C-alpha positions, 0 to 999 in steps of 0.5 A: 473903433466905431461909436454908435450914438443914439439920442432919445426923447423920453418924458422924465416921469418914465425915464427910470423905467425906460433905462431899466427896460433898455438895460434888460432888453437892448444892452443884454442883447448887444453885449452878447454880440461879437465886437461889442465893447461897451455901452454908456448912458449920458443924461443931459442936465439941461434937458432932462427928457434927453437920453443918449446911448453911446455904444462902442464897437470894435468896428462898423463891420461888427456893429452892422453884422447884427442880424436884422431879425434879431434887431426887430425881435429886440425892438418888439420886446422893448416896445411891448415892455415900455412903449415907443419913444422918439429916437431923435438922432442916430450918429456914427463916429470912428475913432482913429 
């Protein structure tokens, strides 16, 4: 299994809107992709502006098989709905 970890900086006053749009746009698209297992949202109580997404894939091959055009189209929809937010970190883990 491969874990995709995304860390965003989102002002606390728009966090609820950000999470709602993410669920409706990104999670909806990702959940339809082959190899998708789950997506969790982790909030850091010491840093309320930090939002982490932990996305589980059957393999890195499944994760990376998402067409670039679909990723770009989904990103455009998200930015149009909520605006652009700073992606602080992208990490990848493999569960053995």
